[in-house]
C-alpha positions in Angstrom: 0.0 0.0 0.0 1.4 3.4 -1.0 1.1 6.2 1.5 1.4 10.0 1.0 4.8 9.8 2.5 5.9 7.1 0.0 4.6 9.2 -2.9 6.6 12.2 -1.8 9.7 10.1 -1.5 9.1 8.6 -5.0 8.6 12.1 -6.5 11.7 13.4 -4.7 13.7 10.4 -6.1 12.5 11.2 -9.6 13.7 14.8 -9.2 17.0 13.6 -7.9 17.3 11.2 -10.8 16.5 14.0 -13.3 19.0 16.3 -11.6 21.7 13.6 -11.9 20.8 12.9 -15.6 23.0 14.3 -18.3 21.9 17.5 -20.0 21.7 15.5 -23.3 19.2 13.2 -21.8 17.1 16.1 -20.5 17.3 17.8 -23.8 16.1 14.6 -25.5 13.3 14.2 -23.0 12.3 17.8 -23.6 12.4 17.3 -27.4 10.3 14.2 -27.1 7.8 16.1 -24.9 7.6 19.0 -27.4 7.2 16.5 -30.2 4.3 14.8 -28.4 2.8 18.2 -27.6 3.0 19.3 -31.2 1.5 15.9 -32.3 -1.4 16.4 -29.9 -1.9 20.0 -31.0 -2.0 18.9 -34.7 -4.5 16.1 -33.8 -6.6 18.6 -32.0 -6.6 21.0 -35.0 -7.5 18.2 -37.3 -10.4 17.1 -35.0 -11.7 20.7 -34.9 -11.4 21.0 -38.7 -13.2 17.7 -39.2 -16.0 18.7 -36.8 -16.4 22.0 -38.6 -16.5 20.2 -42.0 -19.1 17.8 -40.6 -21.2 20.7 -39.3 -21.0 22.5 -42.7 -21.8 19.4 -44.6 -24.8 18.7 -42.4 -26.0 22.3 -42.9 -25.7 22.0 -46.7 -27.6 18.7 -46.6 -30.4 20.2 -44.5 -30.6 23.2 -46.9 -30.6 20.9 -49.9 -33.3 18.7 -48.4 -35.4 21.7 -47.7 -34.9 23.2 -51.1 -35.6 19.9 -53.0 -38.0 18.3 -50.6 -40.8 18.3 -53.1 -38.8 17.2 -56.1 -40.4 13.7 -56.4 -43.9 15.3 -56.0 -43.1 18.0 -58.6 -41.9 15.3 -61.0 -45.2 13.4 -60.6 -47.1 16.6 -61.2 -45.3 17.2 -64.5 -47.3 14.3 -66.0 -50.5 16.0 -64.8 -49.5 19.3 -66.4 -48.7 17.5 -69.7 -52.1 15.9 -69.6 -53.9 19.2 -69.0 -51.9 20.8 -71.8 -52.9 18.1 -74.2 -56.6 18.6 -73.2 -56.3 22.3 -73.8 -54.7 21.8 -77.2 -57.6 19.6 -78.2 -59.8 22.5 -77.4 -63.2 22.8 -79.0 -62.5 20.3 -81.7 -62.5 17.4 -79.2 -65.4 15.2 -78.5 -66.9 16.0 -75.1 -66.8 12.3 -74.1 -63.0 12.3 -74.9 -62.5 15.4 -72.8 -64.2 13.8 -69.9 -62.0 10.7 -70.3 -58.9 13.0 -70.4 -60.0 14.7 -67.2 -60.6 11.4 -65.5 -57.1 10.2 -66.6 -55.6 13.5 -65.3 -57.4 13.0 -62.0 -56.0 9.5 -61.7 -52.5 11.0 -62.3 -53.1 13.5 -59.5 -54.4 10.8 -57.2 -51.3 8.7 -57.9 -49.0 11.6 -57.2 -50.8 12.4 -54.0 -50.6 8.7 -52.9 -46.8 8.7 -53.6 -46.4 11.9 -51.6 -48.4 10.6 -48.6 -51.4 12.9 -49.2 -54.7 11.3 -48.5 -58.3 12.6 -49.0 -60.6 13.4 -46.1 -64.1 12.6 -47.4 -66.3 12.1 -44.3 -69.7 11.6 -45.8 -71.9 9.8 -43.3 -69.3 9.9 -40.5 -69.5 11.7 -37.2 -68.3 15.3 -37.3 -64.7 15.6 -36.1 -63.5 19.2 -35.6 -59.9 18.1 -35.9 -60.5 17.2 -39.6 -63.8 18.8 -40.5 -65.0 22.4 -40.8 -68.8 22.8 -40.3 -70.1 25.2 -42.9 -73.7 24.8 -41.8 -76.1 22.6 -39.9 -79.3 21.1 -41.3 -82.1 19.3 -39.5 -82.2 15.7 -40.5 -84.7 13.1 -39.3 -82.7 10.3 -41.1 -79.3 11.0 -39.6 -78.1 11.2 -36.0 -77.1 14.7 -34.9 -73.5 15.5 -35.5 -73.3 13.3 -38.6 -71.8 14.7 -41.8 -74.7 15.0 -44.3 -72.7 16.5 -47.3 -69.2 17.3 -48.1 -68.9 20.7 -49.7 -65.1 20.5 -50.2 -62.9 17.5 -49.5 -60.0 17.8 -47.0 -56.5 16.6 -47.3 -54.0 15.0 -44.9 -50.2 14.8 -45.5 -48.7 11.9 -43.6 -51.2 12.3 -40.7 -50.9 16.1 -40.6 -54.0 18.1 -41.7 -53.4 20.2 -44.8 -57.0 21.4 -45.3 -60.1 20.4 -43.3 -63.1 19.0 -45.1 -65.8 21.6 -45.3 -69.1 19.8 -44.4 -72.8 20.2 -43.8 -73.7 18.6 -40.4 -76.9 17.1 -39.3 -78.8 18.4 -36.3 -82.0 17.6 -34.5 -85.1 18.7 -36.4 -86.6 21.6 -34.6 -90.3 22.0 -33.7 -90.5 25.2 -35.8 -88.7 23.6 -38.8 -86.5 26.6 -39.4 -82.9 26.0 -40.7 -80.1 27.6 -38.9 -76.5 28.1 -39.9 -73.5 28.9 -37.6 -72.4 32.5 -37.5 
């Protein structure tokens, strides 16, 4: 077991040994220590530079991801634009049935692009009113539907990967009143 007294003696002995050592040995020890210190300093500088490079690279990656986040979605929408342009070029000379077919094909392209991008439709017809995903435009008495049920969808809503983009605008059922007067929210 080493005591404080033993440690002091060991340190003193080391100092005596260093004092007895030749100046050449001390100069060599100093040169070795300076070499190690310089080596450690260079390692430190390289680590700092590498950390700075990683930070800058990460920042560039985040900026690029932000700038080009919709690239795949935009590429899918190019097909939709092309389809709409073809429909417009057909103009008045096109058969109305063919125009409807073209519009349906364009809508399928939009739906496919939405699906790939994680966009889903909120179409709550017949479902209970949910203020998190629906916006009540008016209420209407309905003897056939339970109060709070969506009677009609005025405008569909959309959700992006579980996050609401736009609520569905709906007409909501309410209890029929004795007077029979319709009321709308203000």
